[in-house]
N, C-alpha and C positions, 0 to 999 in steps of 0.2 A: 504494500500500500504506500502511496505517496503521502507520508506522514507530515512532511514539512511544507507541502503545498507548492513545490517548485515545478510540478508537472514532469518530474524525472524520478526514476527509481534508482537511488544511489545509496552509498553507505550512510548518508545523513538520515535515511529513513529507517535505519536499524533500531529495533526496540526489543525489550525483553518480552518473551511470550512464554506461556506455559507455567507450570508449577511442578518442580521436580520432586518435592517432598510430599508424601501423602498426608491427608488430614489425620488419618489413623491407620494403623495396621493391627491385625488381630490373629489369634490362633486359638484353636481348641483341640486339646489332646485328651483322650479318655479311653476307658476300657469298660466293656460290658461283658459280664461273665454269667453263665448259667450252667450249673453242674460242672462238667469237664470241658465245656466249650467257651472260648473267649473271643471277643472281637475288639481290637485296638484300632483307633483312628486318629488322624491328625488333619485338621482343616486349617488352612491359613488364608489370609486375604489382605487386601490393601484398598483404600478408598481415597480418592481426591487428588491424585497426582496425574501428570501428563508425561508422555513418552514421545520423543522425537524419533520417528521410525526411519532411521538412516537406510536400512536395508531396502525399504520400499522406494526411497528417493534414488538409490543406486539402480534399482530395477527399472526406474523411469529414465535412466541414462544421465542423471544429474551428478556432477562433481567428480567423476572418475572414469578414466578410459578402461579400467580393469574390468568393470561390469558392463555388460551390454543390455540395452533396454529390452526387458522381457515382461514387464508388467502389463496387464490388460489395459490399464488407463493410458499407456503410452500411445495407443492408437488415437485417443481423443485429446492429446496434448495440444497446447496452443501452437498454432501456426498462422501465418498471414491469411491463409484461406480458411482456417478453422479457429476463430477466436473463441477461447473457452477459459474456464477458470483453472484448468490443469496446466501447471508450468511447462514450458517447452524444454526440450533437452538442450543442455549446454555442455560443450566439451571442456572437461577439466575445470569448470567454474562451479564453486560451491555456493549456491543460492539457497539459503534456508527459507522454507515456506511453511506457513501454518497448515497447508494441505497435508503435511506429513506429521502433524502433531495429533496424537491419539490420546484418548482417555486410558490411563494405565491401571484403572481399578480392576480387581479380579477377586475371585473366590475359588479356591481349589481344594480338592481332596488329595493331599500330598501322600498319605500313606494309609493303607488299610491292611490289617493282618488278622487272619482268621486261624485260630489254633484249637487243637484238641489234645487233651492229656490222657494218655493210657497209663493205667497203674494196676497193681495187684495181679500181674501175670507171672506164672511160675517161671517162664523163660527169663524174665527180668532178673529174678532172684539168683538164678544160676550164673549170670554174668555180672552180678553186683549192682544192678539198677533197681531203683524203687519205682521210678516212673519214666515215661517217655513222652515228650511233647512233639507233635507234628503240626506244622503250620504252613500256610501259604501267604504270600505277601504281594500286594499290588502297590506300585509306586506311581505317583502322578495319575491317578485314576481319571480325573476330569478337571477341567478348568472352565469357569464361566467368566467371560470378559468381552468387551466390545473392541479390544485392541486388535488392530489389523495385522500385526507382525507375528513372529513365531512364538515369542514368550514375553509376557509383560514383566517378568522378573529378570530379564537379561540385562547385561551391562556392556560397557566398552572395554576392550582389552588390547593393549599394545597397538599394533598396526592393523588388527582385525576390526573392521567397522561392523558393529552390530548395533542393535537398538539401544538407545540410552534415555534415561529419565532426565528431563530438563525442567 
C-alpha cells in the first residue's frame, strides 16, 4: 500500500504488520484409566499470532531464483493484462506482502497413547515379570488451523527458508 501518499510503492511505505507472539498458548495433558486399560493424551494450541508464510511466497516465485513458481495462485498473479491483488513474480527481489500473512492459531492432538497391562500370568513369573504393558502411540494425530502453510509451529533455521511467526 502507498502509505505515505506519494503514488509510489517504495521503502518509505514499509510498516510493521502482523503479530508474532500469541495472545495465549495452552496445553492439556491427562490420562484416563479403566481397569487395565489406559488412555494418555496431550492437546496443545496457540491463539492470536500471525505467521508470514515464506514458503508460499517462494512458491509464487517471489524473492529467490532457487524456487520456481509452482503455487496455484501464480496463474492469477498481477500482470499488465491481469490486474489482481496477487503480487507479481519478481526475480530475486524480496517484497513482503500481507497476502502471505496467515493466522497462526491452531489446536492439535500432539500425542495419544492407548495401553493395556497384562498381569498374573504364570509365564511372567517364570521369567521374573509381574506384569507387562503393551501400548500403541499416535503422534500429531490432527491439527485444526486456518494456516495455509505446512505447520503453524514451524520456525526459520539457518539458510533454510521456512514459515516464520512475525
